ChimeraX commands (.cxc) that place a marker at each C-alpha (Angstrom):
marker #1 position 31.24,-20.88,-27.51 radius 0.5
marker #1 position 27.67,-21.84,-26.57 radius 0.5
marker #1 position 28.87,-22.63,-23.04 radius 0.5
marker #1 position 29.54,-18.91,-22.49 radius 0.5
marker #1 position 25.97,-17.85,-23.26 radius 0.5
marker #1 position 24.57,-19.01,-19.93 radius 0.5
marker #1 position 27.04,-17.18,-17.65 radius 0.5
marker #1 position 27.00,-14.09,-19.86 radius 0.5
marker #1 position 23.19,-13.88,-19.84 radius 0.5
marker #1 position 22.82,-14.41,-16.05 radius 0.5
marker #1 position 22.97,-10.68,-15.15 radius 0.5
marker #1 position 20.30,-9.91,-17.76 radius 0.5
marker #1 position 18.07,-12.68,-16.46 radius 0.5
marker #1 position 18.44,-11.34,-12.92 radius 0.5
marker #1 position 17.70,-7.80,-14.10 radius 0.5
marker #1 position 14.59,-8.96,-15.96 radius 0.5
marker #1 position 13.46,-10.85,-12.85 radius 0.5
marker #1 position 13.84,-7.80,-10.61 radius 0.5
marker #1 position 12.07,-5.55,-13.13 radius 0.5
marker #1 position 9.26,-8.08,-13.51 radius 0.5
marker #1 position 8.78,-8.37,-9.76 radius 0.5
marker #1 position 8.77,-4.59,-9.43 radius 0.5
marker #1 position 6.10,-4.30,-12.11 radius 0.5
marker #1 position 4.08,-7.08,-10.46 radius 0.5
marker #1 position 4.28,-5.33,-7.10 radius 0.5
marker #1 position 3.06,-2.03,-8.61 radius 0.5
marker #1 position 0.27,-3.40,-10.81 radius 0.5
marker #1 position -0.95,-6.70,-9.36 radius 0.5
marker #1 position -0.64,-6.47,-5.58 radius 0.5
marker #1 position -3.24,-4.37,-3.76 radius 0.5
marker #1 position -2.09,-0.95,-2.66 radius 0.5
marker #1 position -1.55,-0.43,1.06 radius 0.5
marker #1 position -3.94,1.95,2.79 radius 0.5
marker #1 position -2.94,5.61,2.52 radius 0.5
marker #1 position -3.07,6.09,6.29 radius 0.5
marker #1 position -3.29,3.60,9.13 radius 0.5
marker #1 position -6.77,3.05,10.50 radius 0.5
marker #1 position -5.68,4.28,13.91 radius 0.5
marker #1 position -4.98,7.73,12.42 radius 0.5
marker #1 position -8.62,7.99,11.30 radius 0.5
marker #1 position -10.18,6.94,14.60 radius 0.5
marker #1 position -11.23,9.89,16.70 radius 0.5
marker #1 position -13.42,9.50,19.75 radius 0.5
marker #1 position -16.47,11.68,19.34 radius 0.5
marker #1 position -17.77,11.58,22.91 radius 0.5
marker #1 position -17.64,15.05,24.41 radius 0.5
marker #1 position -16.17,16.53,21.25 radius 0.5
marker #1 position -19.52,17.77,19.94 radius 0.5
marker #1 position -19.98,19.80,23.12 radius 0.5
marker #1 position -16.73,21.60,22.37 radius 0.5
marker #1 position -17.94,22.54,18.90 radius 0.5
marker #1 position -15.45,20.38,17.02 radius 0.5
marker #1 position -16.15,17.91,14.26 radius 0.5
marker #1 position -15.34,14.32,15.03 radius 0.5
marker #1 position -14.78,11.39,12.70 radius 0.5
marker #1 position -16.08,7.90,13.25 radius 0.5
marker #1 position -15.18,4.76,11.34 radius 0.5
marker #1 position -17.87,2.14,11.03 radius 0.5
marker #1 position -18.47,-0.87,8.84 radius 0.5
marker #1 position -19.93,1.41,6.17 radius 0.5
marker #1 position -16.86,3.63,6.02 radius 0.5
marker #1 position -15.84,7.01,7.34 radius 0.5
marker #1 position -18.55,9.42,8.49 radius 0.5
marker #1 position -18.53,12.86,10.07 radius 0.5
marker #1 position -20.11,12.90,13.52 radius 0.5
marker link #1:1,2 radius 0.2
marker link #1:2,3 radius 0.2
marker link #1:3,4 radius 0.2
marker link #1:4,5 radius 0.2
marker link #1:5,6 radius 0.2
marker link #1:6,7 radius 0.2
marker link #1:7,8 radius 0.2
marker link #1:8,9 radius 0.2
marker link #1:9,10 radius 0.2
marker link #1:10,11 radius 0.2
marker link #1:11,12 radius 0.2
marker link #1:12,13 radius 0.2
marker link #1:13,14 radius 0.2
marker link #1:14,15 radius 0.2
marker link #1:15,16 radius 0.2
marker link #1:16,17 radius 0.2
marker link #1:17,18 radius 0.2
marker link #1:18,19 radius 0.2
marker link #1:19,20 radius 0.2
marker link #1:20,21 radius 0.2
marker link #1:21,22 radius 0.2
marker link #1:22,23 radius 0.2
marker link #1:23,24 radius 0.2
marker link #1:24,25 radius 0.2
marker link #1:25,26 radius 0.2
marker link #1:26,27 radius 0.2
marker link #1:27,28 radius 0.2
marker link #1:28,29 radius 0.2
marker link #1:29,30 radius 0.2
marker link #1:30,31 radius 0.2
marker link #1:31,32 radius 0.2
marker link #1:32,33 radius 0.2
marker link #1:33,34 radius 0.2
marker link #1:34,35 radius 0.2
marker link #1:35,36 radius 0.2
marker link #1:36,37 radius 0.2
marker link #1:37,38 radius 0.2
marker link #1:38,39 radius 0.2
marker link #1:39,40 radius 0.2
marker link #1:40,41 radius 0.2
marker link #1:41,42 radius 0.2
marker link #1:42,43 radius 0.2
marker link #1:43,44 radius 0.2
marker link #1:44,45 radius 0.2
marker link #1:45,46 radius 0.2
marker link #1:46,47 radius 0.2
marker link #1:47,48 radius 0.2
marker link #1:48,49 radius 0.2
marker link #1:49,50 radius 0.2
marker link #1:50,51 radius 0.2
marker link #1:51,52 radius 0.2
marker link #1:52,53 radius 0.2
marker link #1:53,54 radius 0.2
marker link #1:54,55 radius 0.2
marker link #1:55,56 radius 0.2
marker link #1:56,57 radius 0.2
marker link #1:57,58 radius 0.2
marker link #1:58,59 radius 0.2
marker link #1:59,60 radius 0.2
marker link #1:60,61 radius 0.2
marker link #1:61,62 radius 0.2
marker link #1:62,63 radius 0.2
marker link #1:63,64 radius 0.2
marker link #1:64,65 radius 0.2
view
């Protein structure tokens, strides 16, 4: 009878493992950036002459140019 416990509990162990990894991914791992960095890069040369607002990314973060 005790020999049946291991095969019968295997699906529950696998389910607990998947749920635990999902929780770990959501709470422990760092979140990916909301947008890729390339989407934030806008060249500002010549843009100010056209009257538009440009964005520049520097080491200090995002700034409006």
